[in-house]
C-alpha positions in Angstrom: 151.1 49.1 117.2 150.4 51.9 114.7 147.5 54.3 115.1 144.7 53.1 112.7 143.3 56.6 112.5 146.1 57.6 110.2 145.1 55.0 107.5 141.4 55.3 108.1 141.2 51.6 108.7 139.9 49.7 111.7 143.0 47.5 111.7 146.6 48.5 111.1 147.7 48.1 107.5 150.5 45.7 108.5 147.9 43.2 109.8 145.9 42.9 106.6 147.0 39.7 104.8 148.2 40.2 101.3 148.0 37.7 98.4 151.1 35.9 97.3 153.4 38.0 95.1 152.8 35.7 92.1 149.1 36.8 92.1 149.6 40.5 92.7 150.0 41.3 89.0 146.5 39.8 88.4 145.1 42.3 90.9 146.4 45.4 89.2 143.2 47.3 88.3 145.2 50.2 86.8 146.3 47.9 83.8 142.7 46.9 83.2 141.5 50.5 83.2 144.3 51.5 80.8 143.5 48.7 78.3 141.3 49.7 75.4 137.7 48.6 75.5 137.0 45.7 73.3 133.7 45.3 71.5 131.9 42.0 71.8 131.9 39.9 68.6 128.7 40.3 66.6 126.3 37.4 66.8 126.6 34.8 64.0 124.3 35.5 61.1 121.4 33.1 60.6 121.9 30.8 57.6 120.5 32.1 54.4 117.9 30.0 52.6 119.1 29.2 49.1 116.9 27.2 46.7 118.4 24.3 44.8 117.2 25.1 41.3 116.8 22.7 38.3 118.0 24.9 35.5 116.5 24.4 32.1 119.2 26.2 30.2 121.6 24.1 28.0 124.1 22.4 30.4 127.0 23.6 28.0 126.2 27.1 29.1 126.7 26.2 32.8 129.1 23.3 32.9 132.3 22.2 31.1 134.2 18.9 31.5 138.0 19.4 31.0 139.8 16.1 30.3 143.2 16.1 31.9 146.4 15.3 29.9 148.0 14.3 33.3 145.4 12.5 35.5 146.3 12.2 39.1 145.3 10.4 42.3 143.8 12.6 45.1 142.1 11.5 48.3 142.0 7.9 47.2 140.4 8.5 43.8 141.7 9.0 40.3 140.9 12.3 38.7 140.8 12.1 34.9 138.8 15.3 34.3 137.7 18.4 36.1 134.2 19.9 35.8 134.0 23.7 35.7 130.6 25.3 36.7 129.1 28.7 36.7 128.6 30.0 40.2 125.3 31.0 41.8 124.7 34.4 43.2 125.0 33.1 46.7 128.4 31.5 46.0 129.7 34.7 44.4 128.6 36.6 47.5 130.4 34.1 49.8 133.6 34.5 47.8 133.3 38.3 47.7 132.9 38.4 51.5 136.1 36.4 51.9 138.2 38.8 49.8 141.1 40.0 51.9 142.2 43.6 51.7 140.3 43.9 48.4 142.7 41.4 46.9 141.3 38.4 45.0 142.9 35.0 44.8 141.8 33.6 41.5 142.4 30.0 42.7 139.8 30.5 45.4 137.3 31.3 42.7 138.5 28.4 40.6 138.1 26.2 43.6 134.4 27.2 44.0 133.9 26.6 40.2 135.5 23.2 40.2 134.7 21.8 43.7 138.4 21.1 44.2 140.6 22.9 46.7 142.8 25.7 45.4 145.9 23.8 46.5 144.9 20.9 44.2 144.4 23.3 41.3 147.7 24.9 41.9 149.3 21.5 41.8 148.1 20.7 38.2 150.6 20.3 35.4 150.9 23.6 33.5 148.9 22.5 30.4 146.1 21.1 32.5 146.1 24.1 34.7 145.9 26.4 31.7 143.0 24.5 30.3 141.1 24.6 33.6 141.8 28.2 34.3 140.8 29.3 30.8 137.5 27.5 31.1 137.0 29.0 34.6 137.6 32.4 33.2 134.9 31.7 30.5 132.4 31.2 33.4 133.9 34.0 35.6 131.3 36.1 37.4 131.1 39.7 36.1 131.8 41.1 39.5 135.3 39.5 39.5 136.3 40.4 35.9 138.9 43.1 35.6 137.6 44.3 32.2 134.2 45.1 33.9 135.7 47.1 36.7 
């Protein structure tokens, strides 16, 4: 039997049961100490209250119906036209906050303006896609216009 005074333990080191080898890597405190500290995720923001306004302006200044030369079926319905809308301040803010690396995907804005996913808009035939994107650009928020930058 070894002298326990050399280790400072009441029992010899050999008599202390060790965990199975498969678990020893989990017990390595040195790796945890070397890992960079992670900051906790910020709490989710409370929903913002946005009024649903009944605008009195001419609908032609806010909405445009684009008839399609090439109607299509999507999600079980036939789409013969696409409505383009001006965006509210809140919607513009939501889009701006999703901009990745300062890059703007026009189709994400078009999607917000039409209510259709960007993938559907990218799938339009070229002449219909041109007509929809031109009208979307007519209603484009100033913050996203290149000529106002």
